[in-house]
C-alpha positions, 0 to 999 in steps of 0.5 A: 830603551834606556839603560835603567830599564834594560837593567830592570828587564834583565833583573826581572827576567833572571828572577823569573828563570830562577823561579823567584816571584817578585812579590813576597808570596813564597815561604820565608827563608826560615821556613825553607830551612826548617823544611830542608832540616827535616828532610836531612834529619829523615835521610840521617835517621835512615842512614843510622838504621842501616848502620845499626842493622849492619852492626847487629846482623850475625850474617857477614854478607848481609851486614856488608850488603847494608853497609854498601847500601848505606854508602851508595845513599850517602854518595848519591845524597852528597852528589845531589847536595853538591850539584845544588851547591853549584846551582846555588853558586851560579844563581848567587853569581848571576844575581850579584852581576844583575845587582851590580849592573842595576846599581850602576844604571839606577838614577832615583829611588823609585826602583828600590823595592826591586833592589831590595828584593834582588838583595833578599834573594842573594841573602836567601841563596847564600843561606841555602848554600851554607845550608847545603854545606852543613848538610854535607858535613852532617852526612860525613860526620855521621859516617866518620863517627861510626868506627865499625862502619866504613866511610863511603864518603871518605873513599868517594871523595875524588882528588879533583874536588880540591880543584873544585874547592879552589874555584868555589873559593874564587867565586866566594872572593869575587862575591866578596868583591862585589859585596865590597863594591856594594858597601863602598858604593863604587860604581864608577867601574869602566866598561873594560873592568866589567868585561874583565870581571865578566870574563874572569867569572866565565872562566871560573865557571867553565873550570867549575863545570869541568871539575863538577863533571869529573867529580861525577864521573869519579863518583860513578866509577866508584859505584861501579867498582863497589858493585864489581867488588861486591860480585868478586866477593860473591864469586870468591865465596862460591869458589871457596863453596865449590872447593869445600864441596870438591874436598868433601867429595874427594874424602868420600871417594877416598873412603869408598875406595878404602872400603872397597879395597878392605872388602876385596881383601877380606874376599881374598882372604876367605878365598884363601881359607877356602882353598886351604879347606878344600885341600884338607879335604882332598887330603882326607879323601885321598887318605880314606881312598887309600885306606879303602884301597889297602882294605880291599887288597887285604881282603882279596889276599885273604880270599886268595889265601883261603882258596890256595891248597894248604901246606904241610904243618912243618912248612908253616912252622918253618915259615913262621920261624923265618918271619919272626926272625925277620921281625926281630931284625927289623925291630933291632934296626929301627931301635938305632933310628929312634932317640933312645937308640941314638943316645945309646949309639952316642953313649957307646962311642966318643964325641966327634967335633961339630962343624964349627972350629974348636974354640981354642983354635984360632978363627979362620975366615973362609976365602970363598963363599962356597959352602962346605960339605955339612957333617953327618950329624946335620940333616933335614926333617919336617914334623907332620901337622894334624890336617895331614900337612907338613911343618916347616923344614927344619935343620938338626944342628949338633952341639958345639961351641963358638966365640960369640960377639965381634972379632977384635978387628971388627968396628962394632964396640957394643958386642965386645969382647968375644966369649965362648958360648956352648950349645947342646944340639937343636934344630932350626927352620932352614928358612924364615917362617913364610906366609904359607906356613903362617897361613895354616896357623891363622886359618886353624886359630881364626886369626887374620893374616898380617899385611904383606905391604903389597908385595905378596905372600906365598913363599915370602917371609911373614912380616908385620908380626909382633913378638907375641904373635910369633910366640903363638905360632911356636905354641901351636906348632908345639901342640900340632907336632907334639914336639917342643918348639919356640923362637931361638935364642940370641946364642942359637941364632948366632951359632947357626948363623956363623956355621963354624966361621968368624966373618962378618957375613958368613961367606966373609968380611966383604960384601959380594953381589947377589949373595943376599937381599939388602939395600946395596946387595945387588939383587932385584929386591934391594931396598924394595921389598922382601924376596921369596926365601931361599933364593940366596946364599946358603951357609955351611950349615945349609941355612938360608937368609941369615944375611938380609931379607928380614930381621928375626925375633929371638926369645932373649930379653934385652939387656943394656950390656953385652954378656961376658964370662962368667956372666954370659947366661942366656937371659930369656923370659917375659919382658917388654923388649926382646933382642932382634938379630939379623939384617933385612932388605933395607939394611946397609953394610954396617948393619949386615954383620952377623954380630949386630944386635938390636932391640924392639918392643914386643908390640913392634910390627914392621915390614922388615921384621919376621922370625924363624923357629927352633925344635929343642927336643 
């Protein structure tokens, strides 16, 4: 077989493998291009529809899913186009080689139709190749022109595609060389050059296949990554939803716990009210029982008196006289214990000095914390309430004078200079009003007990009481006892706290351990909570907790200046801020001085603020 016939057979075989009919029965290139254009426009229309739906969708998750779907379709279409381009390049290369080989071996013009058919096929494949490039650019332009939509094609473009482009350039260069040879008619290539050219083309094809495989692997990896990212986003959304559900459950449980705690607190208060009512009823029953017992005993005595023999008339007169005499003596003795009798005694004898030191005498600081023996004028008492219980234990103090304010050597500057303050006799509660004492008032008036801050009530000082609430307690106490009770004035409080000395703390000018409860006083309650009243130092008047435990309301209104003679009158009455005296369980040494004065709004309710009362009649 000649070389010409062999080339002809090879060309026909190649055209058969490529699906090319030697007879022009297939559609023309224009028809094929028109059909491809219709397909690509249909695809782009679908992509546009997905993008528009994603942009107008109100659900962010659904919009992201639509965008990912459009990106995946574009990636698959671009991968198909890339594969078609590779196939077309291979076909063009093979056709060009056969065409070149056919040019070398042909000797006459009888095979011109076959040659022309090869040339037309090469031209058609090149047109299809350019069309694939155009379709890829249209898809990329479609994604690049939509700003809100992220271009998956851009992201999917691997680095190795540059290598593929280089290989494509080499193929195009070879095709150009083949075309040049065809145009110039150079058919005198040696077999060695042909082998080198074939080896070069094979090498380029191998690199091109390797690059194509890498592109396919990267594209698949990108698709997997996008699906993994979508699953990760869904997992994050699920985690956020679970976290929100946990927070909602936590809030619900907290609300339920608070409701149960409030219910338990209300039950405890109701139980306490029932206990007090039962105690009151028990006291009433005891009183009735004692009265019935007394009436029974009197009736028995009367019956015995009627049954015993009668005494002579003169003996009866003598007994009556003696009884009247004893009655007069008892009335005379009782007169001396009545307020009128006390005033009569006071008018008959000269006034004795109070337990405080004279104002003109130099002020002395006690050397020890031991209380001096009180004067005979100081005594304790408690008034009876309507329910049979007793009111607060009161300490009757004598009239006297003292130097109000801080001494000259004191670092306190806002309570200087000292001035002489004189006070009539009055009585003050020996301790701060406790929760037990305040509870009787709250139950009787239908009021809620103030919070104890979780420390307990009983004998601890009542806290979280505003100034109006403290005044309401004194008014109720006045009605219950028939005597005039009120909050102490600022002068009365300091007079009672100093108890006749001018030291900083009552026991001296230095802190000593376990004499009070404060922030640094050495007690078990220091800077933690209040302590039961009457547990620490008792001053020379017999009053407890004038230092530490809780601060105390006064009836004195706040004024920015410290009063000095002759303008040192008490400022008392209705105002929005009142003076608070004393210190508390969380006070430090600078606030423990008996001369320290503070001001609070009448609405203040604090866990370190309580009160005590005075009786002025």
